[in-house]
C-alpha positions in Angstrom: 67.8 41.5 126.3 67.6 44.9 126.8 71.6 43.6 127.9 72.3 42.7 125.0 71.2 45.6 123.0 73.4 47.4 125.0 76.5 45.4 124.7 75.8 46.0 120.7 75.2 49.7 121.2 78.2 50.2 123.0 80.8 47.9 120.9 79.1 49.6 117.8 80.3 52.7 118.9 83.7 50.9 120.8 86.3 52.2 118.5 87.9 56.1 117.7 88.5 57.1 114.0 91.8 56.5 113.2 91.6 59.4 110.0 90.1 61.3 113.3 93.3 60.4 115.3 95.8 61.7 112.9 93.6 64.2 112.2 94.4 65.4 115.1 98.3 64.3 115.3 98.3 66.8 112.3 96.8 69.4 114.1 98.5 69.4 117.0 101.9 69.3 114.5 100.7 72.1 112.6 99.8 73.9 115.4 103.6 74.0 116.8 105.1 75.2 113.4 103.1 78.1 112.8 102.7 79.2 116.6 107.0 78.1 116.8 107.3 80.5 113.7 105.3 83.5 114.9 106.9 83.4 117.7 110.2 83.0 116.8 110.2 86.0 114.3 108.6 87.9 116.6 111.5 87.8 119.2 114.3 87.9 115.6 112.4 90.9 114.9 111.5 92.7 118.2 115.7 92.0 119.4 117.7 93.4 115.8 118.3 96.9 116.0 116.5 98.1 113.4 114.3 95.0 112.4 114.9 91.7 110.0 114.6 92.7 106.4 112.0 91.0 104.3 114.7 89.4 102.3 117.6 88.0 104.9 116.9 84.0 104.3 115.4 83.9 107.9 112.0 85.5 107.2 112.0 83.2 104.1 112.2 80.0 106.2 109.9 80.9 108.5 107.3 82.7 105.7 107.5 79.2 104.4 107.4 77.2 107.2 104.0 79.2 108.1 102.8 78.5 104.7 103.3 74.9 105.2 101.8 74.8 108.5 98.7 75.8 106.7 98.3 73.5 104.2 98.6 71.0 107.1 95.5 72.4 108.6 94.0 72.7 104.8 95.0 68.6 104.7 94.1 68.2 108.6 90.6 70.0 107.8 89.5 67.9 105.4 90.7 64.7 107.0 89.0 65.6 110.3 85.6 66.2 108.0 86.3 62.7 106.9 85.9 61.2 110.1 83.1 62.5 111.5 80.8 61.7 108.1 82.7 58.4 109.7 79.9 55.5 109.9 80.5 53.4 114.1 82.4 54.9 115.3 83.6 57.4 117.9 84.1 61.1 116.1 86.0 63.2 119.6 88.7 63.7 117.3 87.8 64.5 114.6 85.8 66.9 115.7 88.5 68.8 118.2 91.1 68.3 115.3 88.5 70.2 112.9 87.5 72.9 115.4 92.0 73.5 116.2 92.5 73.3 112.1 90.0 75.9 111.3 90.8 78.4 114.1 94.7 77.9 113.1 94.3 79.4 109.9 91.9 82.0 110.9 94.0 83.1 113.6 97.2 82.5 111.3 95.7 84.6 107.8 94.3 87.1 110.7 97.5 87.9 112.2 98.9 88.0 108.5 96.4 90.4 107.4 97.7 92.4 110.9 101.1 92.4 110.0 100.6 94.0 106.3 98.6 96.5 107.7 100.5 99.8 107.9 
């Protein structure tokens, strides 16, 4: 009798949350976009004599991609929250995605504020 109860309990949480997995994948993609742009922008700024002008097309594209990455993180955070509150699903991907998305949002905002300080 206890074996049936244990099997039912194990079967109840056997599937991962699809929304959590989607949120995790979005967080990885957004992280690659954001940090890739920050690294490329820093490299271009360091290697260009006198720095890049703020009106250059490269800086505009990098800024747009960082903002796109932040919006992806916000979307991923929403999906992660939904994945955490789902019943009868494993929540590990949702929790990891929430941590990654929120951390990326906070670090990116911190870097933007730090970059604007003179």
